[in-house]
mmCIF file of the N, C-alpha and C atoms, coordinates in Angstrom:
data_MODEL
# 
_entry.id   MODEL 
# 
loop_
_atom_site.group_PDB 
_atom_site.id 
_atom_site.type_symbol 
_atom_site.label_atom_id 
_atom_site.label_alt_id 
_atom_site.label_comp_id 
_atom_site.label_asym_id 
_atom_site.label_entity_id 
_atom_site.label_seq_id 
_atom_site.pdbx_PDB_ins_code 
_atom_site.Cartn_x 
_atom_site.Cartn_y 
_atom_site.Cartn_z 
_atom_site.occupancy 
_atom_site.B_iso_or_equiv 
_atom_site.pdbx_formal_charge 
_atom_site.auth_seq_id 
_atom_site.auth_comp_id 
_atom_site.auth_asym_id 
_atom_site.auth_atom_id 
_atom_site.pdbx_PDB_model_num 
ATOM 1   N N  . MET A 1 1  ? 6.783  10.665 -6.762  1.00 0.00 ? 1  MET A N  1 
ATOM 2   C CA . MET A 1 1  ? 6.185  10.758 -5.447  1.00 0.00 ? 1  MET A CA 1 
ATOM 3   C C  . MET A 1 1  ? 4.695  11.011 -5.625  1.00 0.00 ? 1  MET A C  1 
ATOM 4   N N  . ASN A 1 2  ? 3.901  10.265 -4.895  1.00 0.00 ? 2  ASN A N  1 
ATOM 5   C CA . ASN A 1 2  ? 2.450  10.416 -4.947  1.00 0.00 ? 2  ASN A CA 1 
ATOM 6   C C  . ASN A 1 2  ? 1.996  11.545 -4.024  1.00 0.00 ? 2  ASN A C  1 
ATOM 7   N N  . SER A 1 3  ? 0.786  12.011 -4.219  1.00 0.00 ? 3  SER A N  1 
ATOM 8   C CA . SER A 1 3  ? 0.263  13.137 -3.437  1.00 0.00 ? 3  SER A CA 1 
ATOM 9   C C  . SER A 1 3  ? 0.175  12.830 -1.939  1.00 0.00 ? 3  SER A C  1 
ATOM 10  N N  . ASN A 1 4  ? 0.108  11.545 -1.563  1.00 0.00 ? 4  ASN A N  1 
ATOM 11  C CA . ASN A 1 4  ? 0.040  11.187 -0.138  1.00 0.00 ? 4  ASN A CA 1 
ATOM 12  C C  . ASN A 1 4  ? 1.419  10.963 0.483   1.00 0.00 ? 4  ASN A C  1 
ATOM 13  N N  . GLY A 1 5  ? 2.484  11.250 -0.277  1.00 0.00 ? 5  GLY A N  1 
ATOM 14  C CA . GLY A 1 5  ? 3.843  11.136 0.243   1.00 0.00 ? 5  GLY A CA 1 
ATOM 15  C C  . GLY A 1 5  ? 4.503  9.793  0.017   1.00 0.00 ? 5  GLY A C  1 
ATOM 16  N N  . THR A 1 6  ? 3.791  8.848  -0.593  1.00 0.00 ? 6  THR A N  1 
ATOM 17  C CA . THR A 1 6  ? 4.390  7.545  -0.866  1.00 0.00 ? 6  THR A CA 1 
ATOM 18  C C  . THR A 1 6  ? 5.159  7.589  -2.178  1.00 0.00 ? 6  THR A C  1 
ATOM 19  N N  . ILE A 1 7  ? 6.117  6.688  -2.296  1.00 0.00 ? 7  ILE A N  1 
ATOM 20  C CA . ILE A 1 7  ? 6.880  6.517  -3.533  1.00 0.00 ? 7  ILE A CA 1 
ATOM 21  C C  . ILE A 1 7  ? 6.627  5.089  -3.989  1.00 0.00 ? 7  ILE A C  1 
ATOM 22  N N  . THR A 1 8  ? 6.040  4.944  -5.172  1.00 0.00 ? 8  THR A N  1 
ATOM 23  C CA . THR A 1 8  ? 5.618  3.639  -5.674  1.00 0.00 ? 8  THR A CA 1 
ATOM 24  C C  . THR A 1 8  ? 6.495  3.210  -6.838  1.00 0.00 ? 8  THR A C  1 
ATOM 25  N N  . GLY A 1 9  ? 6.958  1.963  -6.793  1.00 0.00 ? 9  GLY A N  1 
ATOM 26  C CA . GLY A 1 9  ? 7.724  1.406  -7.891  1.00 0.00 ? 9  GLY A CA 1 
ATOM 27  C C  . GLY A 1 9  ? 6.833  1.226  -9.113  1.00 0.00 ? 9  GLY A C  1 
ATOM 28  N N  . VAL A 1 10 ? 7.307  1.678  -10.265 1.00 0.00 ? 10 VAL A N  1 
ATOM 29  C CA . VAL A 1 10 ? 6.507  1.623  -11.490 1.00 0.00 ? 10 VAL A CA 1 
ATOM 30  C C  . VAL A 1 10 ? 6.190  0.177  -11.871 1.00 0.00 ? 10 VAL A C  1 
ATOM 31  N N  . GLN A 1 11 ? 7.173  -0.688 -11.864 1.00 0.00 ? 11 GLN A N  1 
ATOM 32  C CA . GLN A 1 11 ? 6.956  -2.068 -12.295 1.00 0.00 ? 11 GLN A CA 1 
ATOM 33  C C  . GLN A 1 11 ? 6.334  -2.940 -11.214 1.00 0.00 ? 11 GLN A C  1 
ATOM 34  N N  . SER A 1 12 ? 6.748  -2.743 -9.966  1.00 0.00 ? 12 SER A N  1 
ATOM 35  C CA . SER A 1 12 ? 6.276  -3.627 -8.894  1.00 0.00 ? 12 SER A CA 1 
ATOM 36  C C  . SER A 1 12 ? 4.957  -3.179 -8.280  1.00 0.00 ? 12 SER A C  1 
ATOM 37  N N  . GLY A 1 13 ? 4.688  -1.863 -8.301  1.00 0.00 ? 13 GLY A N  1 
ATOM 38  C CA . GLY A 1 13 ? 3.505  -1.333 -7.633  1.00 0.00 ? 13 GLY A CA 1 
ATOM 39  C C  . GLY A 1 13 ? 3.646  -1.294 -6.117  1.00 0.00 ? 13 GLY A C  1 
ATOM 40  N N  . LEU A 1 14 ? 4.833  -1.626 -5.615  1.00 0.00 ? 14 LEU A N  1 
ATOM 41  C CA . LEU A 1 14 ? 5.090  -1.622 -4.174  1.00 0.00 ? 14 LEU A CA 1 
ATOM 42  C C  . LEU A 1 14 ? 5.611  -0.255 -3.740  1.00 0.00 ? 14 LEU A C  1 
ATOM 43  N N  . CYS A 1 15 ? 5.497  0.028  -2.449  1.00 0.00 ? 15 CYS A N  1 
ATOM 44  C CA . CYS A 1 15 ? 5.919  1.319  -1.906  1.00 0.00 ? 15 CYS A CA 1 
ATOM 45  C C  . CYS A 1 15 ? 7.278  1.222  -1.229  1.00 0.00 ? 15 CYS A C  1 
ATOM 46  N N  . LEU A 1 16 ? 8.036  2.320  -1.301  1.00 0.00 ? 16 LEU A N  1 
ATOM 47  C CA . LEU A 1 16 ? 9.286  2.431  -0.562  1.00 0.00 ? 16 LEU A CA 1 
ATOM 48  C C  . LEU A 1 16 ? 8.947  2.523  0.914   1.00 0.00 ? 16 LEU A C  1 
ATOM 49  N N  . ASP A 1 17 ? 9.579  1.688  1.728   1.00 0.00 ? 17 ASP A N  1 
ATOM 50  C CA . ASP A 1 17 ? 9.212  1.524  3.134   1.00 0.00 ? 17 ASP A CA 1 
ATOM 51  C C  . ASP A 1 17 ? 10.477 1.459  3.988   1.00 0.00 ? 17 ASP A C  1 
ATOM 52  N N  . ALA A 1 18 ? 10.485 2.183  5.111   1.00 0.00 ? 18 ALA A N  1 
ATOM 53  C CA . ALA A 1 18 ? 11.592 2.112  6.070   1.00 0.00 ? 18 ALA A CA 1 
ATOM 54  C C  . ALA A 1 18 ? 11.350 0.920  6.991   1.00 0.00 ? 18 ALA A C  1 
ATOM 55  N N  . THR A 1 19 ? 12.299 0.003  7.054   1.00 0.00 ? 19 THR A N  1 
ATOM 56  C CA . THR A 1 19 ? 12.119 -1.188 7.886   1.00 0.00 ? 19 THR A CA 1 
ATOM 57  C C  . THR A 1 19 ? 12.006 -0.808 9.357   1.00 0.00 ? 19 THR A C  1 
ATOM 58  N N  . GLY A 1 20 ? 11.106 -1.467 10.047  1.00 0.00 ? 20 GLY A N  1 
ATOM 59  C CA . GLY A 1 20 ? 10.924 -1.231 11.473  1.00 0.00 ? 20 GLY A CA 1 
ATOM 60  C C  . GLY A 1 20 ? 10.513 0.183  11.817  1.00 0.00 ? 20 GLY A C  1 
ATOM 61  N N  . THR A 1 21 ? 9.905  0.871  10.867  1.00 0.00 ? 21 THR A N  1 
ATOM 62  C CA . THR A 1 21 ? 9.514  2.288  11.004  1.00 0.00 ? 21 THR A CA 1 
ATOM 63  C C  . THR A 1 21 ? 10.678 3.147  11.482  1.00 0.00 ? 21 THR A C  1 
ATOM 64  N N  . GLY A 1 22 ? 11.897 2.764  11.087  1.00 0.00 ? 22 GLY A N  1 
ATOM 65  C CA . GLY A 1 22 ? 13.096 3.488  11.501  1.00 0.00 ? 22 GLY A CA 1 
ATOM 66  C C  . GLY A 1 22 ? 13.173 4.890  10.919  1.00 0.00 ? 22 GLY A C  1 
ATOM 67  N N  . THR A 1 23 ? 13.823 5.773  11.659  1.00 0.00 ? 23 THR A N  1 
ATOM 68  C CA . THR A 1 23 ? 14.032 7.152  11.211  1.00 0.00 ? 23 THR A CA 1 
ATOM 69  C C  . THR A 1 23 ? 15.500 7.565  11.302  1.00 0.00 ? 23 THR A C  1 
ATOM 70  N N  . ALA A 1 24 ? 16.356 6.691  11.790  1.00 0.00 ? 24 ALA A N  1 
ATOM 71  C CA . ALA A 1 24 ? 17.770 7.013  11.966  1.00 0.00 ? 24 ALA A CA 1 
ATOM 72  C C  . ALA A 1 24 ? 18.527 6.889  10.649  1.00 0.00 ? 24 ALA A C  1 
ATOM 73  N N  . ASN A 1 25 ? 19.671 7.559  10.580  1.00 0.00 ? 25 ASN A N  1 
ATOM 74  C CA . ASN A 1 25 ? 20.555 7.378  9.435   1.00 0.00 ? 25 ASN A CA 1 
ATOM 75  C C  . ASN A 1 25 ? 20.888 5.900  9.306   1.00 0.00 ? 25 ASN A C  1 
ATOM 76  N N  . ALA A 1 26 ? 21.008 5.429  8.096   1.00 0.00 ? 26 ALA A N  1 
ATOM 77  C CA . ALA A 1 26 ? 21.349 4.045  7.755   1.00 0.00 ? 26 ALA A CA 1 
ATOM 78  C C  . ALA A 1 26 ? 20.198 3.066  7.977   1.00 0.00 ? 26 ALA A C  1 
ATOM 79  N N  . THR A 1 27 ? 18.974 3.558  8.206   1.00 0.00 ? 27 THR A N  1 
ATOM 80  C CA . THR A 1 27 ? 17.813 2.666  8.273   1.00 0.00 ? 27 THR A CA 1 
ATOM 81  C C  . THR A 1 27 ? 17.657 1.985  6.919   1.00 0.00 ? 27 THR A C  1 
ATOM 82  N N  . LYS A 1 28 ? 17.482 0.693  6.915   1.00 0.00 ? 28 LYS A N  1 
ATOM 83  C CA . LYS A 1 28 ? 17.325 -0.043 5.660   1.00 0.00 ? 28 LYS A CA 1 
ATOM 84  C C  . LYS A 1 28 ? 15.950 0.225  5.071   1.00 0.00 ? 28 LYS A C  1 
ATOM 85  N N  . LEU A 1 29 ? 15.922 0.320  3.749   1.00 0.00 ? 29 LEU A N  1 
ATOM 86  C CA . LEU A 1 29 ? 14.675 0.533  3.017   1.00 0.00 ? 29 LEU A CA 1 
ATOM 87  C C  . LEU A 1 29 ? 14.311 -0.740 2.278   1.00 0.00 ? 29 LEU A C  1 
ATOM 88  N N  . GLN A 1 30 ? 13.024 -0.914 2.031   1.00 0.00 ? 30 GLN A N  1 
ATOM 89  C CA . GLN A 1 30 ? 12.537 -2.079 1.304   1.00 0.00 ? 30 GLN A CA 1 
ATOM 90  C C  . GLN A 1 30 ? 11.324 -1.678 0.483   1.00 0.00 ? 30 GLN A C  1 
ATOM 91  N N  . LEU A 1 31 ? 10.987 -2.501 -0.485  1.00 0.00 ? 31 LEU A N  1 
ATOM 92  C CA . LEU A 1 31 ? 9.724  -2.339 -1.197  1.00 0.00 ? 31 LEU A CA 1 
ATOM 93  C C  . LEU A 1 31 ? 8.706  -3.218 -0.494  1.00 0.00 ? 31 LEU A C  1 
ATOM 94  N N  . TRP A 1 32 ? 7.530  -2.651 -0.189  1.00 0.00 ? 32 TRP A N  1 
ATOM 95  C CA . TRP A 1 32 ? 6.534  -3.370 0.604   1.00 0.00 ? 32 TRP A CA 1 
ATOM 96  C C  . TRP A 1 32 ? 5.146  -3.014 0.093   1.00 0.00 ? 32 TRP A C  1 
ATOM 97  N N  . ALA A 1 33 ? 4.172  -3.844 0.357   1.00 0.00 ? 33 ALA A N  1 
ATOM 98  C CA . ALA A 1 33 ? 2.790  -3.553 -0.040  1.00 0.00 ? 33 ALA A CA 1 
ATOM 99  C C  . ALA A 1 33 ? 2.369  -2.199 0.532   1.00 0.00 ? 33 ALA A C  1 
ATOM 100 N N  . CYS A 1 34 ? 1.766  -1.369 -0.296  1.00 0.00 ? 34 CYS A N  1 
ATOM 101 C CA . CYS A 1 34 ? 1.373  -0.019 0.118   1.00 0.00 ? 34 CYS A CA 1 
ATOM 102 C C  . CYS A 1 34 ? 0.245  -0.075 1.143   1.00 0.00 ? 34 CYS A C  1 
ATOM 103 N N  . SER A 1 35 ? 0.473  0.613  2.267   1.00 0.00 ? 35 SER A N  1 
ATOM 104 C CA . SER A 1 35 ? -0.544 0.656  3.320   1.00 0.00 ? 35 SER A CA 1 
ATOM 105 C C  . SER A 1 35 ? -0.804 2.081  3.797   1.00 0.00 ? 35 SER A C  1 
ATOM 106 N N  . GLY A 1 36 ? 0.037  3.017  3.359   1.00 0.00 ? 36 GLY A N  1 
ATOM 107 C CA . GLY A 1 36 ? -0.103 4.401  3.810   1.00 0.00 ? 36 GLY A CA 1 
ATOM 108 C C  . GLY A 1 36 ? 0.478  4.639  5.189   1.00 0.00 ? 36 GLY A C  1 
ATOM 109 N N  . ALA A 1 37 ? 1.184  3.644  5.726   1.00 0.00 ? 37 ALA A N  1 
ATOM 110 C CA . ALA A 1 37 ? 1.793  3.774  7.055   1.00 0.00 ? 37 ALA A CA 1 
ATOM 111 C C  . ALA A 1 37 ? 2.834  4.886  7.061   1.00 0.00 ? 37 ALA A C  1 
ATOM 112 N N  . GLY A 1 38 ? 3.143  5.383  8.231   1.00 0.00 ? 38 GLY A N  1 
ATOM 113 C CA . GLY A 1 38 ? 4.138  6.440  8.372   1.00 0.00 ? 38 GLY A CA 1 
ATOM 114 C C  . GLY A 1 38 ? 5.493  6.059  7.808   1.00 0.00 ? 38 GLY A C  1 
ATOM 115 N N  . SER A 1 39 ? 5.824  4.776  7.857   1.00 0.00 ? 39 SER A N  1 
ATOM 116 C CA . SER A 1 39 ? 7.112  4.311  7.330   1.00 0.00 ? 39 SER A CA 1 
ATOM 117 C C  . SER A 1 39 ? 7.159  4.349  5.805   1.00 0.00 ? 39 SER A C  1 
ATOM 118 N N  . GLN A 1 40 ? 6.034  4.687  5.168   1.00 0.00 ? 40 GLN A N  1 
ATOM 119 C CA . GLN A 1 40 ? 5.973  4.774  3.711   1.00 0.00 ? 40 GLN A CA 1 
ATOM 120 C C  . GLN A 1 40 ? 5.715  6.197  3.228   1.00 0.00 ? 40 GLN A C  1 
ATOM 121 N N  . GLN A 1 41 ? 5.675  7.151  4.124   1.00 0.00 ? 41 GLN A N  1 
ATOM 122 C CA . GLN A 1 41 ? 5.398  8.537  3.745   1.00 0.00 ? 41 GLN A CA 1 
ATOM 123 C C  . GLN A 1 41 ? 6.688  9.337  3.772   1.00 0.00 ? 41 GLN A C  1 
ATOM 124 N N  . TRP A 1 42 ? 6.970  9.997  2.662   1.00 0.00 ? 42 TRP A N  1 
ATOM 125 C CA . TRP A 1 42 ? 8.232  10.696 2.463   1.00 0.00 ? 42 TRP A CA 1 
ATOM 126 C C  . TRP A 1 42 ? 7.980  12.162 2.146   1.00 0.00 ? 42 TRP A C  1 
ATOM 127 N N  . SER A 1 43 ? 8.987  12.970 2.398   1.00 0.00 ? 43 SER A N  1 
ATOM 128 C CA . SER A 1 43 ? 8.918  14.387 2.023   1.00 0.00 ? 43 SER A CA 1 
ATOM 129 C C  . SER A 1 43 ? 10.290 14.808 1.517   1.00 0.00 ? 43 SER A C  1 
ATOM 130 N N  . LEU A 1 44 ? 10.291 15.769 0.616   1.00 0.00 ? 44 LEU A N  1 
ATOM 131 C CA . LEU A 1 44 ? 11.539 16.303 0.062   1.00 0.00 ? 44 LEU A CA 1 
ATOM 132 C C  . LEU A 1 44 ? 11.884 17.594 0.787   1.00 0.00 ? 44 LEU A C  1 
ATOM 133 N N  . ARG A 1 45 ? 13.135 17.728 1.139   1.00 0.00 ? 45 ARG A N  1 
ATOM 134 C CA . ARG A 1 45 ? 13.608 18.951 1.797   1.00 0.00 ? 45 ARG A CA 1 
ATOM 135 C C  . ARG A 1 45 ? 14.737 19.541 0.982   1.00 0.00 ? 45 ARG A C  1 
ATOM 136 N N  . SER A 1 46 ? 14.795 20.843 0.955   1.00 0.00 ? 46 SER A N  1 
ATOM 137 C CA . SER A 1 46 ? 15.872 21.494 0.198   1.00 0.00 ? 46 SER A CA 1 
ATOM 138 C C  . SER A 1 46 ? 17.025 21.876 1.092   1.00 0.00 ? 46 SER A C  1 
# 
């Protein structure tokens, strides 16, 4: 995880992205060009 909350693929350089900026359970994820959008910012919770 990067300091800005994005998760970047080592080989692809693409960011983990929630499709359609979804937040619901079962939202599909994709690798997408990094833009820093909210759909690419993640946080870990315990």
